C-alpha positions in Angstrom: 152.1 -7.0 -47.5 149.9 -6.5 -44.6 150.9 -8.4 -41.5 148.4 -10.8 -40.0 147.8 -11.9 -36.4 146.5 -15.3 -35.5 144.5 -16.1 -32.3 144.2 -19.8 -31.4 141.1 -20.9 -29.4 139.0 -23.9 -28.4 135.8 -24.8 -30.2 133.5 -23.4 -27.5 135.3 -20.1 -27.4 134.7 -19.2 -31.1 131.0 -18.4 -30.7 131.6 -16.6 -27.4 134.2 -14.4 -29.0 131.6 -13.1 -31.5 128.7 -12.7 -29.1 128.7 -8.9 -29.4 127.2 -7.6 -32.6 129.9 -6.1 -34.8 132.8 -7.2 -32.7 135.1 -10.0 -31.8 136.3 -10.2 -28.2 139.8 -11.2 -27.1 140.8 -11.9 -23.5 143.6 -9.9 -22.1 145.9 -10.5 -19.1 148.3 -8.4 -17.0 152.0 -9.0 -16.8 151.7 -10.4 -13.3 149.4 -13.1 -14.7 151.6 -14.2 -17.6 152.1 -18.0 -18.1 155.9 -17.6 -17.9 156.7 -16.6 -14.3 160.2 -15.5 -15.3 159.2 -12.8 -17.8 159.6 -9.9 -15.5 163.0 -11.1 -14.4 164.5 -12.0 -17.8 165.7 -8.4 -18.3 168.2 -8.2 -15.5 171.6 -9.7 -14.6 170.9 -11.6 -11.4 174.6 -11.3 -10.3 174.3 -7.6 -9.7 174.7 -6.1 -6.2 171.7 -6.4 -3.8 171.4 -2.6 -3.9 171.0 -2.5 -7.7 168.6 -5.5 -7.7 166.5 -3.8 -5.0 166.3 -0.7 -7.2 165.3 -2.9 -10.2 162.6 -4.5 -8.1 161.4 -1.1 -7.1 161.2 -0.1 -10.8 159.2 -3.3 -11.6 156.8 -2.4 -8.8 156.2 1.0 -10.5 155.7 -0.5 -13.9 152.1 -0.1 -15.1 150.1 -3.3 -15.5 148.7 -2.9 -19.0 146.2 -5.3 -20.5 147.9 -7.5 -23.1 146.5 -10.0 -25.6 148.7 -12.5 -27.4 148.7 -13.7 -31.0 150.9 -15.9 -33.1 152.6 -14.9 -36.4 151.5 -18.2 -38.0 148.3 -20.3 -38.2 150.1 -23.6 -38.7 152.1 -24.0 -35.5 151.4 -27.6 -34.4 152.0 -27.1 -30.6 149.7 -24.1 -30.7 146.9 -26.1 -32.2 147.6 -28.7 -29.5 147.8 -26.4 -26.5 145.4 -23.6 -27.3 143.0 -25.1 -29.8 142.1 -28.4 -28.1 144.4 -30.7 -30.1 143.3 -29.2 -33.4 139.6 -29.4 -32.5 139.4 -25.6 -32.2 139.9 -22.6 -34.5 142.2 -19.8 -35.4 141.0 -16.2 -36.1 143.1 -14.2 -38.6 143.3 -10.5 -37.9 144.5 -7.8 -40.2 147.2 -5.9 -38.2 147.0 -2.7 -40.2 143.3 -2.5 -39.9 143.6 -3.1 -36.1 146.0 -0.2 -35.8 143.7 2.0 -37.7 140.8 1.1 -35.4 142.6 2.0 -32.2 144.9 4.7 -31.1 147.9 4.0 -28.9 147.9 0.2 -29.0 151.4 -1.3 -29.2 152.2 -4.3 -31.3 155.5 -6.1 -31.4 157.1 -9.6 -31.7 158.2 -11.3 -28.5 161.9 -11.8 -28.2 163.0 -15.2 -27.0 166.0 -15.3 -24.8 167.5 -17.0 -21.7 170.1 -14.2 -21.1 169.6 -10.7 -19.5 169.1 -7.7 -21.7 172.6 -6.2 -21.9 171.2 -2.6 -22.3 169.3 -2.6 -19.0 172.3 -3.0 -16.6 174.1 0.3 -17.6 170.7 2.1 -17.6 170.0 0.7 -14.2 173.4 1.7 -12.9 173.0 5.2 -14.3 169.6 5.7 -12.8 170.7 4.3 -9.4 173.8 6.5 -9.3 172.4 9.8 -10.5 168.8 9.6 -9.0 167.8 11.9 -11.9 164.2 11.6 -13.0 165.0 11.4 -16.7 167.4 8.5 -16.2 164.7 6.7 -14.2 162.2 7.4 -16.9 164.4 5.8 -19.6 165.0 2.9 -17.3 161.3 2.3 -16.8 160.7 2.5 -20.6 163.5 -0.1 -21.2 162.2 -2.4 -18.5 158.7 -2.1 -19.8 159.6 -3.0 -23.4 161.7 -5.9 -22.2 159.1 -7.2 -19.7 156.2 -7.0 -22.1 158.0 -8.5 -25.1 160.5 -11.1 -23.8 160.1 -14.7 -23.0 162.3 -17.7 -22.4 163.4 -19.6 -25.5 161.4 -22.7 -24.4 158.3 -20.7 -25.6 159.7 -19.8 -29.0 157.5 -22.3 -30.8 154.6 -19.9 -30.2 156.0 -17.3 -32.6 154.2 -14.8 -30.4 153.2 -11.2 -31.3 151.7 -9.2 -28.5 149.2 -6.3 -28.4 149.3 -4.0 -25.5 145.9 -2.4 -25.1 145.2 0.9 -23.2 142.7 0.4 -20.4 140.0 2.5 -22.1 139.7 -0.2 -24.8 139.2 -3.0 -22.4 135.9 -4.0 -20.7 135.2 -6.2 -17.7 133.0 -9.1 -18.8 132.2 -11.5 -16.0 135.6 -10.9 -14.4 137.5 -11.1 -17.6 139.3 -8.3 -19.4 138.0 -8.3 -23.0 139.3 -6.3 -25.9 136.5 -5.9 -28.4 137.8 -5.6 -32.0 135.6 -4.4 -35.0 134.7 -7.3 -37.4 136.4 -5.3 -40.2 139.7 -6.5 -38.7 138.8 -10.2 -39.1 140.0 -11.6 -42.4 139.7 -15.4 -41.9 138.4 -18.1 -39.7 140.4 -21.4 -39.8 139.0 -24.7 -38.4 141.2 -27.3 -36.9 141.9 -30.6 -38.7 139.9 -32.4 -36.0 137.1 -29.9 -35.6 133.6 -31.5 -35.2 131.3 -31.1 -38.2 128.8 -29.1 -36.1 131.5 -26.6 -35.1 132.7 -26.3 -38.7 129.2 -25.5 -39.9 128.9 -22.8 -37.2 132.2 -21.4 -38.2 131.2 -21.3 -41.9 128.0 -19.5 -41.1 130.0 -17.0 -38.9 132.5 -16.4 -41.7 129.7 -15.8 -44.2 128.0 -13.3 -41.8 131.2 -11.4 -41.2 132.2 -11.6 -44.9 135.6 -13.1 -44.2 137.3 -16.2 -45.6 136.8 -19.6 -44.2 139.4 -22.4 -44.3 139.5 -25.9 -43.0 143.0 -27.1 -42.1 144.3 -30.6 -42.9 147.3 -32.7 -41.9 148.8 -34.1 -45.0 151.0 -37.1 -45.8 153.7 -35.4 -47.9 153.5 -31.7 -47.1 155.6 -30.9 -44.0 153.0 -28.5 -42.5 149.3 -28.1 -42.1 147.5 -26.9 -45.2 144.0 -25.5 -45.8 141.1 -25.7 -48.2 138.3 -23.2 -48.7 134.7 -24.0 -49.4 135.4 -24.2 -53.1 138.0 -26.9 -52.5 141.0 -24.7 -53.5 144.2 -25.6 -51.7 146.1 -23.1 -49.6 149.3 -23.0 -47.6 150.8 -20.5 -45.2 153.9 -19.1 -47.0 155.4 -17.5 -43.9 153.5 -14.2 -44.4 150.1 -15.0 -45.6 147.6 -17.7 -46.5 148.1 -18.2 -50.3 147.0 -20.6 -53.0 149.3 -23.6 -53.3 151.2 -23.4 -56.6 151.6 -27.1 -56.9 149.2 -29.9 -55.7 149.1 -33.6 -56.1 146.9 -34.8 -58.9 145.5 -37.7 -56.8 145.2 -36.7 -53.2 145.0 -32.9 -53.9 147.6 -32.1 -51.2 150.2 -29.4 -51.6 153.5 -30.3 -53.0 156.9 -28.5 -52.5 157.7 -26.2 -55.4 161.2 -27.7 -55.5 159.7 -31.0 -56.8 160.0 -30.7 -60.6 157.7 -32.2 -63.2 155.8 -34.4 -60.9 152.1 -34.8 -61.1 151.7 -36.8 -57.9 153.3 -36.7 -54.5 155.6 -39.4 -53.4 153.0 -41.4 -51.5 150.5 -41.3 -54.4 153.3 -42.3 -56.8 153.7 -45.7 -55.1 152.5 -48.4 -57.6 152.0 -52.2 -57.4 155.6 -52.9 -58.6 156.9 -50.8 -55.7 154.8 -52.7 -53.2 155.9 -56.1 -54.6 159.6 -55.1 -54.5 159.2 -53.8 -50.9 157.6 -57.1 -49.9 160.5 -59.1 -51.5 163.0 -56.9 -49.6 161.2 -57.3 -46.2 163.3 -59.8 -44.1 160.4 -60.4 -41.7 158.4 -61.9 -44.5 161.2 -64.3 -45.3 161.5 -65.3 -41.6 157.7 -65.7 -41.4 157.7 -68.0 -44.5 160.5 -70.0 -42.9 158.4 -70.3 -39.7 161.0 -68.7 -37.4 159.8 -65.1 -37.1 158.4 -65.4 -33.6 161.6 -67.0 -32.2 163.7 -64.4 -33.9 161.7 -61.5 -32.5 161.8 -63.0 -29.0 165.6 -63.5 -29.2 166.1 -60.0 -30.3 163.9 -58.6 -27.5 166.1 -60.5 -25.0 169.3 -59.0 -26.5 167.7 -55.5 -26.6 166.7 -55.7 -22.9 170.2 -56.8 -21.8 171.9 -54.1 -23.8 169.6 -51.2 -23.0 
């Protein structure tokens, strides 16, 4: 199955991304501008001697600053929707990774490794290069540092499920001071709107998807399904299965939300299965109703508040 890349963006960025005919543009950054200031220093054991650390710092200084654009491996990461897509008001663009690689020579694509400990392989390589001063040992050290620096982040960022694309300079253009990587529209396979996207933006995204010839999905936040789900313009229900956006094999008969496949022989989700007898039984079991009917609910709550404040 072809891997997909997912780029989260705000609502105003969607149209800007497609303002060049035949292409979608993605902003790139250099390692020195990464949002995690520790990325370049994750690779090395900080307890090494000052001489070795100075040699490592020298090696970092010689590391090429290659334009990099970042994607996620999933279109349903809630914090990503919050942080990069304006609290689910924006969009996600799905890219076919295989088609992207066919379109450009020499781009590098890899998952980010999340770690809070140094790369164990770099220290012996650093010691060897420092001790021998041989060009080949320094070459291998640089390669190792580059891979670690470009594809490592602290574990606090692991929710991003990041997959990075390193882009040769010849494929990047300066657009009003921004480094933009223009990707052919053939690489775009879906546009996904956020659950809170405004109707006008959704209409624009639909028109854009139709023009490109890619799929359009609108995402939703369900009551029973543990993740975001999607619907296409025909109303079919889709989920992200960990690798691709696929049709949900089981949906609730009433609310039309996805249901876990492990739920056997159920036509409705748990919420839609609630009937009047369930509500009546819940009301009879609610102690606050009993206290209210006895006229002592307010005094009870105030007393419990006093106890809670003294205890906590």
